[in-house]
C-alpha positions in Angstrom: 0.1 -0.1 -0.2 2.9 2.2 1.1 4.7 1.8 -2.4 2.3 3.5 -4.9 1.8 6.3 -2.6 5.0 6.9 -2.3 5.9 6.6 -5.9 3.7 8.9 -7.3 4.1 11.3 -4.3 7.7 11.2 -5.9 6.7 12.1 -9.2 4.8 14.7 -8.1 7.9 16.5 -6.3 10.0 15.6 -9.6 7.3 17.0 -11.8 7.3 20.2 -9.7 11.0 20.5 -9.7 11.4 19.9 -13.3 8.3 22.7 -14.0 10.2 25.1 -11.8 13.6 24.9 -13.6 11.9 25.1 -16.8 10.1 28.4 -15.8 13.4 30.0 -14.6 15.2 29.5 -17.7 12.3 31.7 -19.2 13.9 35.4 -19.9 11.0 36.2 -22.5 9.0 39.7 -20.5 9.6 43.2 -19.7 13.1 44.1 -18.4 13.9 47.0 -16.5 17.9 48.2 -17.5 20.0 48.9 -13.7 19.9 53.0 -14.5 16.0 52.8 -14.8 16.0 54.8 -18.3 14.5 52.1 -20.4 12.3 48.8 -20.4 12.9 46.2 -23.2 10.5 43.7 -24.1 12.1 39.9 -24.9 10.0 37.6 -27.0 10.9 34.6 -29.3 11.2 35.2 -33.1 11.3 32.1 -34.5 13.7 29.9 -32.3 15.6 32.9 -30.9 14.9 35.6 -28.6 15.1 39.2 -29.5 14.2 42.1 -27.3 12.4 45.6 -28.4 12.1 49.0 -26.6 8.9 49.6 -24.7 9.4 52.5 -22.4 12.1 55.3 -22.3 12.6 57.4 -19.2 13.5 60.4 -21.5 11.9 59.2 -24.9 14.7 60.5 -28.0 15.3 59.4 -31.4 17.6 57.0 -32.7 20.1 59.6 -33.7 23.2 57.6 -33.5 21.9 54.8 -35.8 24.7 54.0 -38.9 22.2 54.1 -41.2 21.1 57.8 -41.7 17.5 56.7 -43.0 16.7 55.8 -39.4 18.4 58.2 -37.6 15.2 60.3 -37.0 12.8 57.1 -35.9 12.1 56.9 -32.4 13.8 54.3 -30.1 10.9 53.2 -28.6 10.0 50.2 -30.7 13.1 49.7 -32.0 15.0 46.2 -31.6 18.0 46.2 -29.5 18.4 42.3 -28.5 19.0 40.7 -31.8 18.5 37.1 -32.5 19.9 35.4 -29.0 19.9 31.7 -29.6 20.2 29.2 -26.8 23.7 28.5 -25.6 23.1 26.5 -23.0 20.4 26.1 -20.0 20.1 30.0 -19.0 21.8 32.0 -21.5 21.9 33.0 -25.3 24.2 34.4 -27.6 23.9 36.9 -30.2 23.8 40.6 -31.2 23.3 43.6 -28.8 22.4 47.3 -30.6 23.2 49.7 -28.3 21.6 53.3 -29.4 23.8 55.6 -27.5 26.7 54.9 -30.1 24.7 53.6 -33.0 26.9 50.1 -33.3 25.9 46.6 -33.0 27.6 44.1 -30.9 28.3 40.1 -29.5 26.7 39.7 -26.9 25.1 37.1 -24.4 22.4 36.9 -21.7 22.4 34.9 -19.0 19.4 34.5 -16.5 20.5 34.5 -13.4 17.6 34.1 -11.2 13.9 34.2 -12.4 13.6 38.2 -11.9 17.0 39.2 -13.0 19.0 38.9 -16.7 22.6 39.8 -17.3 23.3 41.3 -20.5 26.8 41.8 -21.9 28.3 43.4 -25.1 31.5 42.6 -26.5 34.2 43.9 -29.2 37.1 41.8 -29.5 38.1 40.6 -25.6 36.3 43.8 -24.0 32.6 43.8 -22.4 30.4 45.5 -20.8 27.5 44.4 -18.8 24.3 45.3 -17.2 22.0 43.4 -15.4 18.0 44.1 -15.7 15.1 43.5 -13.3 12.1 41.7 -14.7 9.2 44.1 -15.0 5.4 43.3 -14.0 
């Protein structure tokens, strides 16, 4: 009598553990930059992740964009996280557009907790990062 109960209890506990792990690896959602100046919504684009600016503390144009045709567009709605591909359980690699200098960098993201996302952009061996907080 005890064996079926123990097996079903163990199965239920294990399935909860696996569901929690799967949720922890979900970087989709809206994130606030550490300095509080922007919110970026990360969503699926194909099998990858992409992110668009959805809020700016001080809205502005994309004046540093290398394409002169895009310099007059609003940064709100523009894509800053470009095609991040899975690179492990809680990490992704791809490209990051930095509107502050108009350059696109190699980048990576790592979900360090369900509410913290570490993002880095790199040129050669020099990297600069930021830790974002999930918003509701």
